[in-house]
Residue, then its C-alpha position, 0 to 999 in steps of 0.5 A: m522481480s516482477t511488479m504487480r500494478l493496479e494503478k490506471k488512472v488517478h486525475d489528481k495533479d497532488v496524489k500522483k505527487e504525493i505516489k512518485i515520491r513515495r515510489a522513489g522514497k523511502i518506506d513509511v512502515q515496516l512489517g516485522k517478525k510480530g505481524i500484524t499486530q493492532g499496533f501496526i494497524n492503527e500507524v498504517k493507517n494513521r499514516l493514510e490519514n495524513n499523507g494519503v499514501v504509504k510504502i510499506r517494507i515486509l522483512r524477511s522474517f515475518l515472509k518465513s515466518s508465516g508462510s503466506s506470498r508477499r501479495e497475499i500479507a500485501r493484500r491482507v494488509a490493505e483489507l485490514v485499514g480499508a486501503k487500495l493496494l496499489e503495487v507490490r514491489g519486491n518486498t515492499f508494497i504501497l497501499v492509498k487510502k481508499y474513499i477519500n471525500k475531502g481535500k486534495y485526494r477526492s479522486l483516489n476512488n478512480l484508481g483500476e482493478e488490479n492487472k491479474s496478468r502480471e502474477 
């Protein structure tokens, strides 16, 4: 499986630690057959507010019914919640809060642009 990494540099040590925990840990939210509902968007936004990073798994039932690729779905969710897409790995993707001006996540706006060569 190919991995699409969008991260270039994250300068805040707390954010790096949080991303590392999310990559190795369990998923936070599942995107199921009901699709991208307002409830799903609200849950992702809440988790981004609280943690700054959220890990989402796309279930096969939604992939089949949507007809879209997993990368397209990940980009769409990121756009809807106002987050940056950090990486897509298999049916799982990680979102990072886009613009955080206060607290320990203030340097997340230094994340790099997507690496198109891996697509």
